[in-house]
Structure formats: C-alpha cells, structure tokens
N, C-alpha and C positions, 0 to 999 in steps of 0.2 A: 415523583422523582420530577426535578431538574430539569431542561432540556440540556445543561451544560453535562450533564454527569450522566445522561442522556448516545450522548455526539461522542462524549471520553469515550464508551464506553464502545459506542461503533468506531470509531477511530480503533482501539486497542484491536477490537477485533478484528480486525486489518494486520492491524501489524501479526496479530496472532497467523494470518495466511499464511502471507510473505515469510512468516519462521519458515512456515507447515513446505514451502514452495520452496523454501533453501534447501532441507533434509528429503524431499522427495528429486530435488537434482542430484542432490550427494548418494543417498541413497537406488537410488536408481531402481523401483521393483518395478517387475511387469505394471504396461501401461504411463510410465512414469511423467513421460512428456508429455499426456491429455490432461493429465490431475497438475503436475505442472503447470500449465498453461494455465488452468481453469481459475487453481488457487492466488495465480501469480495478475490473473483478470477482477481475481475479487478485492487484492490488497490495492489494486489503483484504483477500482469503484472508487471504497468500500474508503478511502486512507482519502484521494484526491477530491473525489464527491465530496466527500467530509469538510471537508477544508473551506473546499468554496458554498460549497450552502451556507456553513457558518460565513465567511466573508461575507454574503449579496444576503444572509433571513441577518444577520449584526451585525452592524455595517460602525465601525469610531471615525471619531476624526480625525487619528491619528496618523489613521490607514493601517493603524497593525497588524485585525485578522484578513485586508488583503495581502501583506507584506507577504505573511504567515502563509497560508495558501498559497503565494508563488515558489516561497524555500517547500513546500510540501512538495508538491510538483517536480521542480527542483530532482529532489532526492526522489522521488517515485522513480523516477525516469536513469534515474541511477544506480537505483538499486536494482530498472527493468535490468537495468545493459550489463549490472552486475554477475544477473542468474541465470540471460541469455549466454556469457562467455562458463559461465560455471557446466550448464552445460553442453555449451558445442564443446570442453575445452577440460574439463572432470573429468577424474574417475569413469572410468570404461570396465 
C-alpha cells in the first residue's frame, strides 16, 4: 500500500471522527460531552496533523500541499467552532 493511500485512509478516519462527534452532540447520549470532545480532538489531530505531515514530508515546488494544509487547518477550526455552537446551543 502506497504512502498516499495510507494517508488518505487516515484522513478519512479523521472525517469519520468529526461526523461521529457531530452525531454525539446532536443526540446527546450519557457522557456526550466527554465522548464528543475526544472525537473532536481525534479529528483535529488526525486531519490537520496528517495534512501538515504530508506538506512537510512531501513538499512540492508550487507549494500546493502547504496551501492544502493551511486550508485544512482553517476548515478544521471552522468545524470545531460549529461543533461548539451545536454543543452549547443545540437541542436540549
């Protein structure tokens, strides 16, 4: 399995963690805040960390991977903010 495929699988798992954190915030099972926070931290660590790891390990002349890492960081911060809004103001 190539490094590219492995990285894409890891990034996909980060996205699945974000969707699971969102589902936990909306459904609010017992311990939802703790579970959601752990899933959200996993999302940020895997998604943003994976993108920056790829940008540092496999740089290109055009800077495309670095721009993708910056965009991914911005989207992750926006996703965390929306999750926090949902957790604080969402269904009760």
